Wavefront OBJ file of the C-alpha trace (Angstrom):
o trace
v 34.433 5.091 58.985
v 35.312 2.147 60.850
v 32.581 -0.005 62.118
v 31.643 0.529 65.668
v 31.366 -1.590 68.213
v 27.962 -0.366 69.906
v 27.021 -1.216 73.315
v 23.727 -1.042 75.079
v 23.874 1.316 78.131
v 23.306 -0.461 81.505
v 21.018 2.574 82.147
v 18.642 1.443 79.425
v 15.997 -0.673 81.243
v 13.245 0.208 78.759
v 12.102 -1.557 75.784
v 14.462 -2.158 72.706
v 12.861 0.887 71.445
v 14.238 3.127 74.143
v 17.755 2.371 74.460
v 21.040 4.288 74.643
v 23.911 3.116 72.785
v 27.496 4.104 73.080
v 30.839 3.214 71.013
v 34.414 4.613 70.901
v 35.613 5.582 67.729
v 39.122 4.990 66.570
v 40.216 8.219 67.423
v 39.328 7.950 71.041
v 35.837 9.970 70.683
v 32.438 8.534 72.159
v 29.669 8.250 70.030
v 25.976 8.093 71.236
v 22.825 6.959 69.547
v 19.266 6.067 70.558
v 17.600 2.996 69.488
v 14.451 5.021 67.838
v 17.127 7.158 65.980
v 20.333 4.932 64.831
v 21.346 7.218 62.099
v 21.726 10.350 64.496
v 25.129 9.861 65.937
v 26.441 12.365 68.466
v 29.982 12.555 69.063
v 31.654 13.644 72.606
v 35.015 13.202 74.313
v 34.996 11.441 77.577
v 35.167 14.569 79.470
v 31.950 15.875 77.879
v 30.066 12.766 78.594
v 30.952 12.701 82.484
v 29.791 16.325 82.319
v 26.275 15.740 80.893
v 26.084 12.703 83.304
v 27.232 14.751 86.281
v 24.282 17.473 85.565
v 21.628 14.837 84.761
v 22.178 12.820 87.967
v 22.574 16.180 89.847
v 18.836 17.236 88.525
v 20.261 19.874 86.640
v 17.822 21.035 83.507
v 19.443 20.462 80.177
v 19.304 23.796 78.070
v 18.851 23.481 74.314
l 1 2 3 4 5 6 7 8 9 10 11 12 13 14 15 16 17 18 19 20 21 22 23 24 25 26 27 28 29 30 31 32 33 34 35 36 37 38 39 40 41 42 43 44 45 46 47 48 49 50 51 52 53 54 55 56 57 58 59 60 61 62 63 64
């Protein structure tokens, strides 16, 4: 896989150990990782991320 250009989320206000990073893969999907687990990378599309953010901002609990 090509090297990804990781950007720190503007919502990550904590110390470096508590940051969320996002990158766009060459196929247009989004990749997410946390600074405390940088080798665990989640993949989603823009709609999936938008849906997640909508639920989080609305205060809905996330199901596991």
